[in-house]
C-alpha positions in Angstrom: 94.7 172.8 22.5 97.1 171.7 25.1 96.2 170.9 28.6 96.7 172.9 31.5 97.4 172.1 35.1 96.5 174.9 37.8 98.0 174.9 41.0 95.2 176.7 42.9 91.8 177.8 42.2 91.1 181.3 41.2 88.5 182.2 44.0 88.2 185.4 46.2 91.5 184.6 48.3 93.6 184.4 44.8 91.7 187.1 43.2 92.7 189.5 46.2 96.2 188.0 45.9 96.9 189.0 42.3 95.5 192.3 42.8 98.2 193.1 45.5 100.8 191.2 43.6 100.3 192.5 39.9 98.2 195.8 40.3 99.9 197.2 43.6 103.4 196.1 42.8 103.5 193.9 45.9 106.7 192.0 44.3 107.8 190.3 47.5 104.3 188.4 47.9 105.7 186.0 44.9 107.8 184.4 47.8 104.5 182.9 49.1 104.5 180.5 45.8 107.7 180.1 44.3 108.6 177.2 46.2 105.6 175.3 45.6 106.0 176.1 41.9 109.5 175.1 41.7 108.5 171.6 43.4 105.8 170.8 41.0 107.9 172.0 37.9 110.5 169.9 39.4 108.4 166.7 39.1 107.3 167.4 35.4 109.3 165.7 32.6 110.3 169.1 31.2 113.7 170.5 29.9 112.7 174.2 29.7 110.3 176.6 31.2 108.8 179.5 29.1 107.3 182.1 31.2 104.2 184.3 29.8 105.7 187.5 28.5 104.3 190.8 29.3 104.2 193.8 27.2 106.8 196.7 27.7 104.2 199.0 28.9 102.9 196.4 31.4 106.9 196.0 32.6 107.0 199.9 32.7 104.2 200.3 35.1 104.8 197.5 37.4 108.4 197.2 37.1 108.5 193.3 36.8 107.1 190.4 35.0 104.8 188.6 37.2 105.3 185.3 35.8 109.2 185.2 35.8 109.2 186.5 39.4 107.2 183.4 40.1 109.7 181.3 38.6 112.5 182.6 40.8 113.5 179.0 42.3 113.0 177.1 39.0 116.2 176.3 36.9 116.3 176.3 32.9 113.9 179.2 32.6 113.8 180.7 29.0 112.3 183.8 27.9 111.6 182.7 24.7 108.4 184.4 24.0 107.9 188.1 23.4 105.1 190.5 23.0 104.9 191.5 19.4 101.8 193.2 19.5 101.9 195.8 22.5 98.2 196.8 22.4 97.7 193.0 24.0 97.1 194.9 27.5 95.8 193.3 30.6 93.4 190.6 30.3 91.6 191.2 33.6 90.3 194.6 31.9 88.8 192.7 29.1 85.4 190.7 29.0 85.2 187.0 27.5 84.6 188.2 24.1 87.1 190.8 23.7 89.8 188.3 25.2 88.6 185.8 22.5 88.9 188.1 19.7 92.5 189.3 20.2 95.1 188.4 17.5 98.6 186.7 18.2 100.1 189.1 20.6 103.4 186.4 20.8 106.5 186.0 18.7 109.6 183.7 19.4 112.7 185.6 20.3 114.7 184.9 17.1 118.0 184.2 19.4 116.4 181.4 21.4 114.3 179.5 18.9 116.9 176.7 18.5 116.9 176.4 22.1 113.5 174.8 22.2 114.1 172.5 19.3 113.7 168.7 20.5 113.2 170.2 24.1 110.4 169.2 26.7 108.9 173.0 27.2 106.3 173.8 29.7 104.6 177.1 29.5 104.0 179.0 32.7 101.7 182.0 33.4 99.8 183.2 36.7 96.2 183.0 35.9 94.3 180.8 33.3 91.2 182.4 32.3 89.9 181.7 28.8 92.8 179.9 27.9 93.4 182.1 24.6 96.8 183.5 25.9 98.0 179.9 26.4 96.8 179.1 22.8 98.8 182.1 21.5 101.7 180.8 23.6 101.5 177.5 22.3 101.1 178.7 18.5 104.2 181.1 18.8 106.5 178.2 20.1 105.1 175.3 17.8 107.3 176.4 14.8 110.6 175.7 17.3 109.9 172.3 16.9 109.9 171.3 20.5 109.6 167.5 21.5 106.6 168.5 23.7 104.8 171.4 25.2 102.7 171.4 28.5 101.2 173.9 30.5 101.3 175.1 34.1 99.6 178.4 35.7 99.5 179.3 39.4 95.6 179.6 39.2 92.6 178.6 37.3 
């Protein structure tokens, strides 16, 4: 397992923020955290930042990938993961048992695999709940043979 650092605690205020941001398509709210995220990542010893992908249906509904929007001020962002199981769905709509029973939903984007080799990779996601999504991301990235993999989330 990989250790994840959450910048903020997922409390009532963060929950309310996420509801507005993700589920009411308030993309402009990403600006509240982009500078803090960029500063935190700049302090890490990483070469590439890999945002957590969203399913096509989620992207179509929202019109944006919330993790990519939060990384707007970060250099070296590489969308190396893709959702291969479009039934991945919204984690917030699943209970813990259902989240833990999901099969690997991610795959590496073939053209970007070589970019990860021998690089220090940081996986970024918005919210860390059970850790299952992050585990899947790590499992999907490992075959590319990065030098290291670390994780950062906005909230935990």
